PDB file of N, CA, C and O in Angstrom:
ATOM      1  N   UNK A   1      -3.582  -8.434   7.775  1.00  0.00           N
ATOM      2  CA  UNK A   1      -3.065  -7.532   8.457  1.00  0.00           C
ATOM      3  C   UNK A   1      -1.891  -7.945   8.975  1.00  0.00           C
ATOM      4  O   UNK A   1      -1.778  -9.024   9.557  1.00  0.00           O
ATOM      5  N   UNK A   2      -0.827  -7.028   8.784  1.00  0.00           N
ATOM      6  CA  UNK A   2       0.532  -7.447   9.119  1.00  0.00           C
ATOM      7  C   UNK A   2       0.724  -7.100  10.674  1.00  0.00           C
ATOM      8  O   UNK A   2      -0.002  -6.279  11.234  1.00  0.00           O
ATOM      9  N   UNK A   3       1.734  -7.771  11.316  1.00  0.00           N
ATOM     10  CA  UNK A   3       2.117  -7.503  12.572  1.00  0.00           C
ATOM     11  C   UNK A   3       2.624  -6.083  12.841  1.00  0.00           C
ATOM     12  O   UNK A   3       3.089  -5.446  11.896  1.00  0.00           O
ATOM     13  N   UNK A   4       2.571  -5.567  14.005  1.00  0.00           N
ATOM     14  CA  UNK A   4       3.109  -4.192  14.240  1.00  0.00           C
ATOM     15  C   UNK A   4       4.571  -4.208  14.211  1.00  0.00           C
ATOM     16  O   UNK A   4       5.172  -3.169  13.936  1.00  0.00           O
ATOM     17  N   UNK A   5       5.287  -5.443  14.506  1.00  0.00           N
ATOM     18  CA  UNK A   5       6.524  -5.410  14.497  1.00  0.00           C
ATOM     19  C   UNK A   5       7.148  -5.491  13.208  1.00  0.00           C
ATOM     20  O   UNK A   5       8.286  -5.039  13.075  1.00  0.00           O
ATOM     21  N   UNK A   6       6.506  -6.045  12.184  1.00  0.00           N
ATOM     22  CA  UNK A   6       6.866  -6.203  10.913  1.00  0.00           C
ATOM     23  C   UNK A   6       6.729  -4.847  10.166  1.00  0.00           C
ATOM     24  O   UNK A   6       7.576  -4.537   9.329  1.00  0.00           O
ATOM     25  N   UNK A   7       5.721  -4.064  10.439  1.00  0.00           N
ATOM     26  CA  UNK A   7       5.553  -2.736  10.021  1.00  0.00           C
ATOM     27  C   UNK A   7       6.557  -1.770  10.492  1.00  0.00           C
ATOM     28  O   UNK A   7       7.039  -0.882   9.789  1.00  0.00           O
ATOM     29  N   UNK A   8       6.861  -2.013  11.806  1.00  0.00           N
ATOM     30  CA  UNK A   8       8.042  -1.251  12.291  1.00  0.00           C
ATOM     31  C   UNK A   8       9.313  -1.534  11.649  1.00  0.00           C
ATOM     32  O   UNK A   8      10.023  -0.608  11.257  1.00  0.00           O
ATOM     33  N   UNK A   9       9.678  -2.858  11.503  1.00  0.00           N
ATOM     34  CA  UNK A   9      10.862  -3.121  10.653  1.00  0.00           C
ATOM     35  C   UNK A   9      10.926  -2.385   9.402  1.00  0.00           C
ATOM     36  O   UNK A   9      11.910  -1.751   9.021  1.00  0.00           O
ATOM     37  N   UNK A  10       9.774  -2.511   8.758  1.00  0.00           N
ATOM     38  CA  UNK A  10       9.864  -1.958   7.306  1.00  0.00           C
ATOM     39  C   UNK A  10      10.005  -0.372   7.238  1.00  0.00           C
ATOM     40  O   UNK A  10      10.296   0.245   6.214  1.00  0.00           O
ATOM     41  N   UNK A  11       9.769   0.162   8.415  1.00  0.00           N
ATOM     42  CA  UNK A  11       9.844   1.709   8.474  1.00  0.00           C
ATOM     43  C   UNK A  11      11.222   2.100   8.624  1.00  0.00           C
ATOM     44  O   UNK A  11      11.608   3.160   8.130  1.00  0.00           O
ATOM     45  N   UNK A  12      12.078   1.262   9.328  1.00  0.00           N
ATOM     46  CA  UNK A  12      13.416   1.531   9.659  1.00  0.00           C
ATOM     47  C   UNK A  12      14.246   1.745   8.218  1.00  0.00           C
ATOM     48  O   UNK A  12      13.841   1.236   7.173  1.00  0.00           O
ATOM     49  N   UNK A  13      15.339   2.482   8.288  1.00  0.00           N
ATOM     50  CA  UNK A  13      16.152   2.631   7.156  1.00  0.00           C
ATOM     51  C   UNK A  13      16.859   1.319   6.898  1.00  0.00           C
ATOM     52  O   UNK A  13      17.421   0.858   7.892  1.00  0.00           O
ATOM     53  N   UNK A  14      16.954   0.622   5.790  1.00  0.00           N
ATOM     54  CA  UNK A  14      17.638  -0.681   5.461  1.00  0.00           C
ATOM     55  C   UNK A  14      19.304  -0.402   5.378  1.00  0.00           C
ATOM     56  O   UNK A  14      19.752   0.707   5.088  1.00  0.00           O
ATOM     57  N   UNK A  15      19.930  -1.266   5.599  1.00  0.00           N
ATOM     58  CA  UNK A  15      21.463  -1.002   5.305  1.00  0.00           C
ATOM     59  C   UNK A  15      21.834  -0.913   3.883  1.00  0.00           C
ATOM     60  O   UNK A  15      22.891  -0.380   3.546  1.00  0.00           O
ATOM     61  N   UNK A  16      20.867  -1.499   2.895  1.00  0.00           N
ATOM     62  CA  UNK A  16      21.241  -1.410   1.593  1.00  0.00           C
ATOM     63  C   UNK A  16      19.865  -0.883   0.778  1.00  0.00           C
ATOM     64  O   UNK A  16      18.749  -1.346   1.014  1.00  0.00           O
ATOM     65  N   UNK A  17      20.088  -0.015  -0.052  1.00  0.00           N
ATOM     66  CA  UNK A  17      18.909   0.500  -0.788  1.00  0.00           C
ATOM     67  C   UNK A  17      17.890  -0.596  -1.380  1.00  0.00           C
ATOM     68  O   UNK A  17      16.670  -0.458  -1.475  1.00  0.00           O
ATOM     69  N   UNK A  18      18.657  -1.715  -1.758  1.00  0.00           N
ATOM     70  CA  UNK A  18      17.825  -2.939  -2.327  1.00  0.00           C
ATOM     71  C   UNK A  18      16.747  -3.549  -1.629  1.00  0.00           C
ATOM     72  O   UNK A  18      15.822  -4.188  -2.130  1.00  0.00           O
ATOM     73  N   UNK A  19      16.988  -3.242  -0.174  1.00  0.00           N
ATOM     74  CA  UNK A  19      16.394  -3.977   0.912  1.00  0.00           C
ATOM     75  C   UNK A  19      14.981  -3.342   1.130  1.00  0.00           C
ATOM     76  O   UNK A  19      14.199  -3.930   1.877  1.00  0.00           O
ATOM     77  N   UNK A  20      14.622  -2.218   0.543  1.00  0.00           N
ATOM     78  CA  UNK A  20      13.419  -1.530   1.038  1.00  0.00           C
ATOM     79  C   UNK A  20      12.278  -2.226   0.754  1.00  0.00           C
ATOM     80  O   UNK A  20      12.091  -2.726  -0.356  1.00  0.00           O
ATOM     81  N   UNK A  21      11.495  -2.305   1.659  1.00  0.00           N
ATOM     82  CA  UNK A  21      10.242  -2.932   1.667  1.00  0.00           C
ATOM     83  C   UNK A  21       8.985  -2.141   1.667  1.00  0.00           C
ATOM     84  O   UNK A  21       8.572  -1.782   2.770  1.00  0.00           O
ATOM     85  N   UNK A  22       8.316  -1.813   0.615  1.00  0.00           N
ATOM     86  CA  UNK A  22       7.211  -0.678   0.704  1.00  0.00           C
ATOM     87  C   UNK A  22       5.868  -1.545   1.050  1.00  0.00           C
ATOM     88  O   UNK A  22       5.474  -2.561   0.478  1.00  0.00           O
ATOM     89  N   UNK A  23       5.290  -0.861   2.133  1.00  0.00           N
ATOM     90  CA  UNK A  23       4.117  -1.683   2.497  1.00  0.00           C
ATOM     91  C   UNK A  23       2.837  -0.484   2.490  1.00  0.00           C
ATOM     92  O   UNK A  23       2.966   0.735   2.602  1.00  0.00           O
ATOM     93  N   UNK A  24       1.723  -1.190   2.339  1.00  0.00           N
ATOM     94  CA  UNK A  24       0.555  -0.161   2.407  1.00  0.00           C
ATOM     95  C   UNK A  24       0.309   0.397   3.733  1.00  0.00           C
ATOM     96  O   UNK A  24       0.377  -0.253   4.777  1.00  0.00           O
ATOM     97  N   UNK A  25      -0.011   1.768   3.627  1.00  0.00           N
ATOM     98  CA  UNK A  25       0.044   2.422   5.053  1.00  0.00           C
ATOM     99  C   UNK A  25      -1.090   2.339   5.969  1.00  0.00           C
ATOM    100  O   UNK A  25      -1.180   2.755   7.124  1.00  0.00           O
ATOM    101  N   UNK A  26      -2.208   1.532   5.011  1.00  0.00           N
ATOM    102  CA  UNK A  26      -3.540   1.319   5.661  1.00  0.00           C
ATOM    103  C   UNK A  26      -3.352  -0.183   6.573  1.00  0.00           C
ATOM    104  O   UNK A  26      -3.582  -0.385   7.765  1.00  0.00           O
ATOM    105  N   UNK A  27      -2.940  -0.946   5.712  1.00  0.00           N
ATOM    106  CA  UNK A  27      -3.062  -2.453   6.362  1.00  0.00           C
ATOM    107  C   UNK A  27      -1.476  -3.085   6.613  1.00  0.00           C
ATOM    108  O   UNK A  27      -1.336  -4.023   7.398  1.00  0.00           O
ATOM    109  N   UNK A  28      -0.609  -2.654   6.079  1.00  0.00           N
ATOM    110  CA  UNK A  28       0.725  -3.230   6.289  1.00  0.00           C
ATOM    111  C   UNK A  28       1.078  -4.142   5.229  1.00  0.00           C
ATOM    112  O   UNK A  28       2.223  -4.593   5.258  1.00  0.00           O
ATOM    113  N   UNK A  29       0.223  -4.534   4.200  1.00  0.00           N
ATOM    114  CA  UNK A  29       0.394  -5.506   3.148  1.00  0.00           C
ATOM    115  C   UNK A  29       1.666  -5.077   2.040  1.00  0.00           C
ATOM    116  O   UNK A  29       1.661  -4.042   1.374  1.00  0.00           O
ATOM    117  N   UNK A  30       2.653  -6.037   2.015  1.00  0.00           N
ATOM    118  CA  UNK A  30       3.496  -5.623   0.986  1.00  0.00           C
ATOM    119  C   UNK A  30       3.345  -6.273  -0.283  1.00  0.00           C
ATOM    120  O   UNK A  30       4.210  -5.933  -1.091  1.00  0.00           O
ATOM    121  N   UNK A  31       2.553  -7.060  -0.679  1.00  0.00           N
ATOM    122  CA  UNK A  31       2.341  -7.669  -1.990  1.00  0.00           C
ATOM    123  C   UNK A  31       1.143  -6.892  -2.640  1.00  0.00           C
ATOM    124  O   UNK A  31       0.167  -6.445  -2.037  1.00  0.00           O
ATOM    125  N   UNK A  32       1.368  -6.824  -3.808  1.00  0.00           N
ATOM    126  CA  UNK A  32       0.091  -6.026  -4.576  1.00  0.00           C
ATOM    127  C   UNK A  32       0.243  -4.550  -4.344  1.00  0.00           C
ATOM    128  O   UNK A  32      -0.713  -3.779  -4.431  1.00  0.00           O
ATOM    129  N   UNK A  33       1.482  -4.168  -4.044  1.00  0.00           N
ATOM    130  CA  UNK A  33       1.532  -2.484  -3.623  1.00  0.00           C
ATOM    131  C   UNK A  33       1.691  -1.634  -4.924  1.00  0.00           C
ATOM    132  O   UNK A  33       2.347  -1.950  -5.917  1.00  0.00           O
ATOM    133  N   UNK A  34       0.961  -0.490  -4.726  1.00  0.00           N
ATOM    134  CA  UNK A  34       0.842   0.393  -5.900  1.00  0.00           C
ATOM    135  C   UNK A  34       1.549   1.670  -5.335  1.00  0.00           C
ATOM    136  O   UNK A  34       1.111   2.308  -4.379  1.00  0.00           O
ATOM    137  N   UNK A  35       2.639   1.961  -5.996  1.00  0.00           N
ATOM    138  CA  UNK A  35       3.630   3.052  -5.545  1.00  0.00           C
ATOM    139  C   UNK A  35       2.852   4.467  -5.668  1.00  0.00           C
ATOM    140  O   UNK A  35       2.942   5.312  -4.778  1.00  0.00           O
ATOM    141  N   UNK A  36       2.162   4.641  -6.719  1.00  0.00           N
ATOM    142  CA  UNK A  36       1.445   5.976  -6.814  1.00  0.00           C
ATOM    143  C   UNK A  36       0.609   6.412  -5.737  1.00  0.00           C
ATOM    144  O   UNK A  36       0.503   7.588  -5.390  1.00  0.00           O
ATOM    145  N   UNK A  37      -0.083   5.273  -5.127  1.00  0.00           N
ATOM    146  CA  UNK A  37      -1.031   5.734  -3.902  1.00  0.00           C
ATOM    147  C   UNK A  37      -0.512   5.262  -2.480  1.00  0.00           C
ATOM    148  O   UNK A  37      -1.114   5.539  -1.442  1.00  0.00           O
ATOM    149  N   UNK A  38       0.718   4.487  -2.529  1.00  0.00           N
ATOM    150  CA  UNK A  38       1.127   3.997  -1.200  1.00  0.00           C
ATOM    151  C   UNK A  38       0.227   3.013  -0.621  1.00  0.00           C
ATOM    152  O   UNK A  38       0.320   2.784   0.585  1.00  0.00           O
ATOM    153  N   UNK A  39      -0.735   2.329  -1.415  1.00  0.00           N
ATOM    154  CA  UNK A  39      -1.800   1.441  -0.985  1.00  0.00           C
ATOM    155  C   UNK A  39      -1.525   0.050  -1.773  1.00  0.00           C
ATOM    156  O   UNK A  39      -0.859  -0.070  -2.801  1.00  0.00           O
ATOM    157  N   UNK A  40      -2.149  -0.910  -1.096  1.00  0.00           N
ATOM    158  CA  UNK A  40      -2.099  -2.335  -1.740  1.00  0.00           C
ATOM    159  C   UNK A  40      -3.380  -2.440  -2.545  1.00  0.00           C
ATOM    160  O   UNK A  40      -4.264  -1.590  -2.441  1.00  0.00           O
ATOM    161  N   UNK A  41      -3.470  -3.460  -3.327  1.00  0.00           N
ATOM    162  CA  UNK A  41      -4.433  -3.492  -4.304  1.00  0.00           C
ATOM    163  C   UNK A  41      -5.895  -3.506  -3.568  1.00  0.00           C
ATOM    164  O   UNK A  41      -6.876  -2.910  -4.014  1.00  0.00           O
ATOM    165  N   UNK A  42      -5.880  -4.226  -2.455  1.00  0.00           N
ATOM    166  CA  UNK A  42      -7.254  -4.419  -1.858  1.00  0.00           C
ATOM    167  C   UNK A  42      -7.802  -3.083  -1.247  1.00  0.00           C
ATOM    168  O   UNK A  42      -8.948  -2.676  -1.433  1.00  0.00           O
ATOM    169  N   UNK A  43      -6.817  -2.430  -0.470  1.00  0.00           N
ATOM    170  CA  UNK A  43      -7.313  -0.983  -0.078  1.00  0.00           C
ATOM    171  C   UNK A  43      -7.598   0.076  -0.767  1.00  0.00           C
ATOM    172  O   UNK A  43      -8.304   1.010  -0.389  1.00  0.00           O
ATOM    173  N   UNK A  44      -6.831  -0.089  -2.230  1.00  0.00           N
ATOM    174  CA  UNK A  44      -7.034   0.727  -3.339  1.00  0.00           C
ATOM    175  C   UNK A  44      -8.455   0.550  -3.929  1.00  0.00           C
ATOM    176  O   UNK A  44      -9.174   1.487  -4.277  1.00  0.00           O
ATOM    177  N   UNK A  45      -8.765  -0.728  -3.998  1.00  0.00           N
ATOM    178  CA  UNK A  45     -10.091  -1.068  -4.541  1.00  0.00           C
ATOM    179  C   UNK A  45     -11.287  -0.546  -3.522  1.00  0.00           C
ATOM    180  O   UNK A  45     -12.298   0.012  -3.949  1.00  0.00           O
ATOM    181  N   UNK A  46     -11.069  -0.770  -2.283  1.00  0.00           N
ATOM    182  CA  UNK A  46     -12.082  -0.297  -1.257  1.00  0.00           C
ATOM    183  C   UNK A  46     -12.298   1.270  -1.152  1.00  0.00           C
ATOM    184  O   UNK A  46     -13.387   1.776  -0.880  1.00  0.00           O
ATOM    185  N   UNK A  47     -11.097   2.004  -1.408  1.00  0.00           N
ATOM    186  CA  UNK A  47     -11.275   3.405  -1.175  1.00  0.00           C
ATOM    187  C   UNK A  47     -11.868   3.959  -2.761  1.00  0.00           C
ATOM    188  O   UNK A  47     -12.660   4.889  -2.918  1.00  0.00           O
ATOM    189  N   UNK A  48     -11.316   3.206  -3.735  1.00  0.00           N
ATOM    190  CA  UNK A  48     -11.938   3.844  -5.029  1.00  0.00           C
ATOM    191  C   UNK A  48     -13.390   3.622  -5.288  1.00  0.00           C
ATOM    192  O   UNK A  48     -14.108   4.476  -5.808  1.00  0.00           O
ATOM    193  N   UNK A  49     -13.807   2.405  -4.892  1.00  0.00           N
ATOM    194  CA  UNK A  49     -15.356   2.139  -4.768  1.00  0.00           C
ATOM    195  C   UNK A  49     -16.209   3.139  -3.947  1.00  0.00           C
ATOM    196  O   UNK A  49     -17.363   3.450  -4.240  1.00  0.00           O
ATOM    197  N   UNK A  50     -15.534   3.590  -2.920  1.00  0.00           N
ATOM    198  CA  UNK A  50     -16.166   4.463  -1.911  1.00  0.00           C
ATOM    199  C   UNK A  50     -16.129   5.999  -2.485  1.00  0.00           C
ATOM    200  O   UNK A  50     -16.936   6.846  -2.101  1.00  0.00           O
ATOM    201  N   UNK A  51     -15.243   6.225  -3.314  1.00  0.00           N
ATOM    202  CA  UNK A  51     -14.971   7.482  -3.973  1.00  0.00           C
ATOM    203  C   UNK A  51     -14.170   8.350  -3.273  1.00  0.00           C
ATOM    204  O   UNK A  51     -14.267   9.567  -3.429  1.00  0.00           O
ATOM    205  N   UNK A  52     -13.290   7.780  -2.419  1.00  0.00           N
ATOM    206  CA  UNK A  52     -12.247   8.427  -1.409  1.00  0.00           C
ATOM    207  C   UNK A  52     -11.071   8.937  -2.205  1.00  0.00           C
ATOM    208  O   UNK A  52     -10.475   9.911  -1.745  1.00  0.00           O
ATOM    209  N   UNK A  53     -10.594   8.319  -3.524  1.00  0.00           N
ATOM    210  CA  UNK A  53      -9.488   8.567  -4.147  1.00  0.00           C
ATOM    211  C   UNK A  53     -10.018   9.584  -5.314  1.00  0.00           C
ATOM    212  O   UNK A  53     -10.833   9.188  -6.147  1.00  0.00           O
ATOM    213  N   UNK A  54      -9.525  10.866  -5.322  1.00  0.00           N
ATOM    214  CA  UNK A  54      -9.916  11.785  -6.368  1.00  0.00           C
ATOM    215  C   UNK A  54      -9.227  11.323  -7.686  1.00  0.00           C
ATOM    216  O   UNK A  54      -8.062  10.936  -7.769  1.00  0.00           O
ATOM    217  N   UNK A  55     -10.217  11.433  -8.805  1.00  0.00           N
ATOM    218  CA  UNK A  55      -9.657  11.149 -10.185  1.00  0.00           C
ATOM    219  C   UNK A  55      -9.799   9.629 -10.605  1.00  0.00           C
ATOM    220  O   UNK A  55      -9.587   9.211 -11.743  1.00  0.00           O
ATOM    221  N   UNK A  56     -10.177   8.890  -9.557  1.00  0.00           N
ATOM    222  CA  UNK A  56     -10.217   7.384  -9.980  1.00  0.00           C
ATOM    223  C   UNK A  56     -11.706   6.976 -10.004  1.00  0.00           C
ATOM    224  O   UNK A  56     -12.472   7.072  -9.046  1.00  0.00           O
ATOM    225  N   UNK A  57     -12.020   6.489 -11.282  1.00  0.00           N
ATOM    226  CA  UNK A  57     -13.356   5.963 -11.506  1.00  0.00           C
ATOM    227  C   UNK A  57     -13.258   4.431 -12.102  1.00  0.00           C
ATOM    228  O   UNK A  57     -12.268   3.952 -12.655  1.00  0.00           O
ATOM    229  N   UNK A  58     -14.429   3.819 -11.875  1.00  0.00           N
ATOM    230  CA  UNK A  58     -14.363   2.339 -12.462  1.00  0.00           C
ATOM    231  C   UNK A  58     -14.348   2.383 -14.016  1.00  0.00           C
ATOM    232  O   UNK A  58     -15.072   3.236 -14.528  1.00  0.00           O
ATOM    233  N   UNK A  59     -13.683   1.648 -14.766  1.00  0.00           N
ATOM    234  CA  UNK A  59     -13.558   1.593 -16.022  1.00  0.00           C
ATOM    235  C   UNK A  59     -14.501   0.640 -16.727  1.00  0.00           C
ATOM    236  O   UNK A  59     -14.573  -0.507 -16.286  1.00  0.00           O
ATOM    237  N   UNK A  60     -15.173   0.963 -17.692  1.00  0.00           N
ATOM    238  CA  UNK A  60     -16.149   0.216 -18.431  1.00  0.00           C
ATOM    239  C   UNK A  60     -16.018   0.289 -19.924  1.00  0.00           C
ATOM    240  O   UNK A  60     -15.901   1.435 -20.358  1.00  0.00           O
ATOM    241  N   UNK A  61     -16.011  -0.615 -20.744  1.00  0.00           N
ATOM    242  CA  UNK A  61     -16.096  -0.255 -22.308  1.00  0.00           C
ATOM    243  C   UNK A  61     -16.920  -1.370 -22.906  1.00  0.00           C
ATOM    244  O   UNK A  61     -17.166  -1.378 -24.112  1.00  0.00           O
TER     245      UNK A  61
END
């Protein structure tokens, strides 16, 4: 879980466009971020396993 100050800093508009830090809106993690869902890989997996993300199902082949 990221500190509140770090999350607040990431929400501010950066001076340069390349400095944007995308963070998971649930836990604040910046690594393993999925842009389509605005979630990190860990939160994505938890929500997908619970069936909270429509259209997502576990793959098997």
